[in-house]
N, C-alpha and C positions, 0 to 999 in steps of 0.2 A: 754319151753319158759316161760319167766316171765309174770306177769300180764300186764306189760307195752307193751310187744311185742304182746300179744293176743288182746289187745284193738283195737277197731275200731275207728279210728280218723275221726272227721268231718273236713270239709275244714276250718271251723273257728278255730278249735284247731291247725291245721297245720299252718295256717297263723300266729298264735301267737308264734309259735316256732322260735327260732333263727336258723341260718344256722348250727351252731355247734350241736344243739340239734337234728336237722333233720339228720345230718351226723351220730351221735351216734346211733340214732334210726334205720337208714338204715343198719348200720353194725350189729346191734343186730338182725334185721329181717332176715339178711342173715347168721346168725350164724358165724359172723366173729369176731375174737379176734385179736386186734393189739398188738403183742408182743413187737414190737419196732417201733418207728417212730421218727427217729433222723434227725434233721435239720443240714445240713452241716455247716451252718453259724448261730449259735444260736444268736450271737451278730452281728447285721447288721452294715455295714459301715466300716468294718475292711479293712486293707490294702490287706489282702489275698482275700477278697471278691471282692474288686475293681480290683485287678490284674486279677482274674479269669474272671471277666466281660469284661475287656479290651481284654483279650486273645480271648474270644469267639467272641466279636465284630470284632476283626481283621480278623478272619476267614470268617465271613459273608461279610466284606468289600472286601476281596480278591476274594470271590465268585462273587460278583457284578462286580468288575473290570475285572475279567477274562471273564465273560459273555459278557460285553461290548466290550472287545478286540476281542472275538470270532465273534461278530456281525460285527465289523469293518472289520476284515479280510475276513469274508464270503462275504461281499458286495463289498468292495473296493479293495481288493488285486488283482493284475493282475493274473488271473487264466488261461488265454489262453496259449496254448502251445507255447514255444519259443525254436527254435533249438539250439543245442549245439555250433553252429558256433558263436553265440553271448553269451559268457560265463556269462556275467553279467546278462542279461535278463533271460537266462536259469536258473541261480541260484535262482533268485527271484521267477520265476515261480515254481521251484521245492520245494519252502518253503510253498506253499499254503496248501497242505494237512497236512503236519506236524503241521503247526501253528493252523489250525482250530481244529485239533485233540487235540493238547496240551491245548489250552485255554478252549475248551469245557470240556475236562477231568479234568482240574484244577478247573473249576467252580463246577463241580459235587463233586469232592473230598472235596473242601473247605466247601460246604454246609453240606456234610455228617459229616465232622469233627466238624463243629460248633454245629450241632444238638447233636452229641454224647457227646461233651464236656459239653454242657449245662445240659444234663441229668445227667452226672457224678458229676458235680460241684454243681448244684442248686436244683435238684429234691431230696427231703428228702429220706433218706434210710428207707425203710419200710419192716418189717417182719410181716406177717399176717397169721393166721391159720383159715381156714373155715371148718366147719363141713358139711359133705355131707347130702343133703336133697332133697326131690322131688321138682321140679320146680312148679311154680304157675303163674297164669296170673298177669299182672301188674295192680295194683290198683293206686288210687290217692296217697296213702302213698308211694308206690314204686316209682312212678314218682318223687315226690318231694324230697324224701330222696336220690334218685340217683342223682338228680340235685345238691343237697347240697354236696354230696360226690365229684362230679366233680368240683364244684366251690371251695371246700376246697383244692382240689389237686392243682388247678390253683393258688389259693392264697398262698399256702405254697411254690410253686415253685418260687414265687417272680417275675414272668414274667411281671406282670402289672406295677411294680415299677422300672423295669430295662429298662429305656428308651433307653439307649445306645444299648442294645441288640435288643430290638424290632425294633428300627429304622434301624440298620444295617442288621438285618435279613430280614426286609421288602425290603431293597435295594438289598441284595444279592439274595433273592428268586425271587423278581420281575424282576431283570435283567436276572436271569437264565431262568425264564419263557418266557421272551421276546426273549432270544436267542433260546430257544427251538421252539418258534413259527416261528422265522425267518428261522430256519433250516427246519421245516416242510413245510413251504410255499415257500422255495427258489426255488424249482423245478417248480413252477407255474408262474414264471415271463414271460415265453413264452406263446403265445396264443395257448391254447390246440386245438382250432378248426381251426387253420391255415392249409391250404391244399396245399400251394405253396412252392416249393423249397425243397432241401434235408434236410434243418435244421428244417423243420416242423415235428411235432410229427407223422404225418401220413406217411411220407416218410423216406427213408434211403439213404445211400451213393450209393446204386445200381440204383438210379434214374438218367437218363441221363440229362445233363445240357442243351442240345439242340438236336433237332431231328437228328438221324443218328449217334450220338456219340456212340462209342463202350465202353462197360464196361467189361473188361476182368476179368477172375477168376484167382486170384493170390495166390499162396501158401506162407506161412511164413517160410522162411529158417533160421530165427534167426538173419539175417542181414537186417535191415530195408532198406538199399540201394540196396539190391539185388532184382531185379524184375524177378520172376520165374513164367511164365505163364504156363497154363496146356493144354495138348492135351489129347484126349481120350485114347491114348496108354500109358499114364503115370500112369493109375490106373488099377490094375488087377481086375478081376472079384471077387466080394465080398469085394473089398477094398473101402477106402474112403480117402478124404482129407478135411482139414479145409481151406477154401478159403476166400479171401477178395476182395473188388472191386479195380480195377486199371484202370486209364485212361492214355493215352499217354501224356497228358499235365502234368502229375505228374512225369514223368520219371526223371527229373532233379530238382524236387522240394522236398528238404529234409523234409520240414514241412508236405506236403501232403503224402509223402511216409510213414511217421511214424504215423500221426494221422489217416490215412485211415484204419489202422489195430488196432487202439485203441478205435474206436467208438463202443459203446455197442451194437448197432443194426446191425453191419457189418458182424460178423462171419456167415458163411454158411457151412453146411456139404454137400460136393459133394460125392455122393455114386454111385458106379457101382454095380448093382444087378447081381446076377448069371444068366446065360442064362436060358431062360424058365420061369423066374419070370414074372407074370402078375398081378401087383397090381391094385386094384380097384382105378380108378381115380376120383378125385373130380370134381363135376359139374363146368364147366367154366374153368377148368385147364387141360383139356385133352391133350393139346399140350405143356405143361410146361416142359416135360422131353425131353431128346435127346437120343433116343434108350433106353439102359439099364441104362442111367445116370440120376439121380434125385438129385436136390439140395433143401435142406430144411434149414430154419433158425436154427442156433445152440442154440438159446435162448429158454429155456424151458418156456412153457406157464403157468407153475404153479407159480414159484417165480423168474424166470429169470436166473437160473443157466445154465451152459453150458452142453448141451446134448452131451457129448464128448465120449461116449462109444457105439460101434456098435458091436452087436453079429452077426457074419456071419451065424451061424447055425439057429438062430430063426429069423434073419432079423429085429431085434428090435434095436432102438436107446434108450439108457438108460441115464437118468439124475442121476448122483451120489449123488446129494444132498438129494432128498426125494424119490428116487427109481421110478419115473415115467418112463413108457416104451411106446414107440411109434412104431407102426408096419409100416415099410416101404416096406415090401415084399408083403403083402396081401392088404394093404390099402394105403391111401395117408398120412401116418404118423399120423394116429389116435391114441389117447392114449388108451392103453389096460390094463394098470396097474398103480396104484399109484394115487396121488392127482390131477394130471393135467386133465383138462376137455376139452381142445381144441386141435385140430390138429396143428402140426407145420406148419407155413406158408411156401408155396413152391415158390421158385424163378424160373421164366421161363428162360431156358437156350437153347443155340444152339451152333454150331461151325461155325466160320467165314471161309472166302475163304482161309485163311492161315492155317486152321486146329486148331485154338485155341478156347477154350471155351469162350463164351461171354454171358452176360445176355441180354435177349430180352426186359427187362424192370424191373421196381421195383416190389417188392411184391405188391399184390393187396389187402392186408389186413395188419393192424398193427402187428408188431412183438412184442414178449415179453409177460409178464404175465398180463398186465393191459393196458387199454386205456379208454379215456373219454367216447367214444361211440362206441359200437360194434353192428354189425348186427346179430351176432350169439354168 
C-alpha cells in the first residue's frame, strides 16, 4: 500500500476531502483498480439520451396503468358465477380471472423491463479489478469512503436529474405496490369472526340452512347437472369417493348445482375401511362415522392441496403436493408424515330412511390450512 493508504485520517481531514477524493481513497483502500468506467452518454441532452429516457418512462407508466387496471378489475368486475344460460353475463364473469392475471402480470413485466432498461442505458459501464486481501473492521474512513462511492455511483447514473424517469418510476412502483396490497388484503373483506351462515369462514356448504334439512353426499360424474347420490353399497371395502354437498332445493338450480362443487371447502373424502379396522376416534367425534364409512375433509391442513390419494394397504391418505400422510385406519386422520401438523376435519355422516348417505351437520372445526383462531 502507498503512504496515503496507510495513513490514519482524522475526522477533520476526512471532512475536508471532496466526494471524489473519498471515492478514490476508498477504492485504493480496497485494492480496486478501475480499468474502464465509460459513461453511455458522455454528452448530456442528446436525442439518443432523451429517446432512451422516454422509452424507460413509458414502461413505468405502463406498469402504473396496468396496476390501476388490476385494482379496478379486482374490486369492481362482476366475479360472481353466472350460468351459461345467460351467455352475455357468463362471458363477462369468465373474463374475471384472465383479466386480473393479465394486468397484474403486465405490471410486473413493465416494472422489470423499465429497471433493466435503465441499468443498460444509463448506468456507466464499469470494469474493475480488485486484489484479494484479508477483511478488516469498518473504520470511520471505511464508512465515509463507502458512502462516497455509493453517492458517486448514484450521481453518475444521472437518476437525480432525470425527473421524467423518477416521476414515472414512482407512479409505476407506487401503483404496483398499491395493487399488491389490494391483492393481499382482498380476502379480508369478509368478517373473519362471523359465525353465522354457510358463507362465514367458520362454516361450509355442509351446514344446513334450517333444522331438519338433509345434506346429501353427491359424487361428481363430470356432468354438473347429473345428481348422483351415494348409498353404502356403492363403495367397496377399501374404496373411497370424493363427494360434495347436495340439497333437494338445488335439483333444478343450475347455478347451485355447479357452484356447490366448486367451493374450496366443499370436497370430502368418503372412505370405506376394510372389515376389522378399528381406528382410534377423536374425543367428541365418536359417532361421526357410519359403520366402516368415514368422511374427512379433502383439504390438506398444511397448504390446502387436495389429499386425493388413498393407500389401501397402509390406510393412509396422501397429499401429493408436499407428501403429508394422514392415517385413517388406526387414527382419526392424524398426520403421520410430512409437514402437516393437524388432523383432517371429520364430517359427521349417517344414512337416511331411503338408504342414502347424508351429513348429520357441518364440520365442528374450520377446514383447510389456516384460520384466524383455532383451539388446537
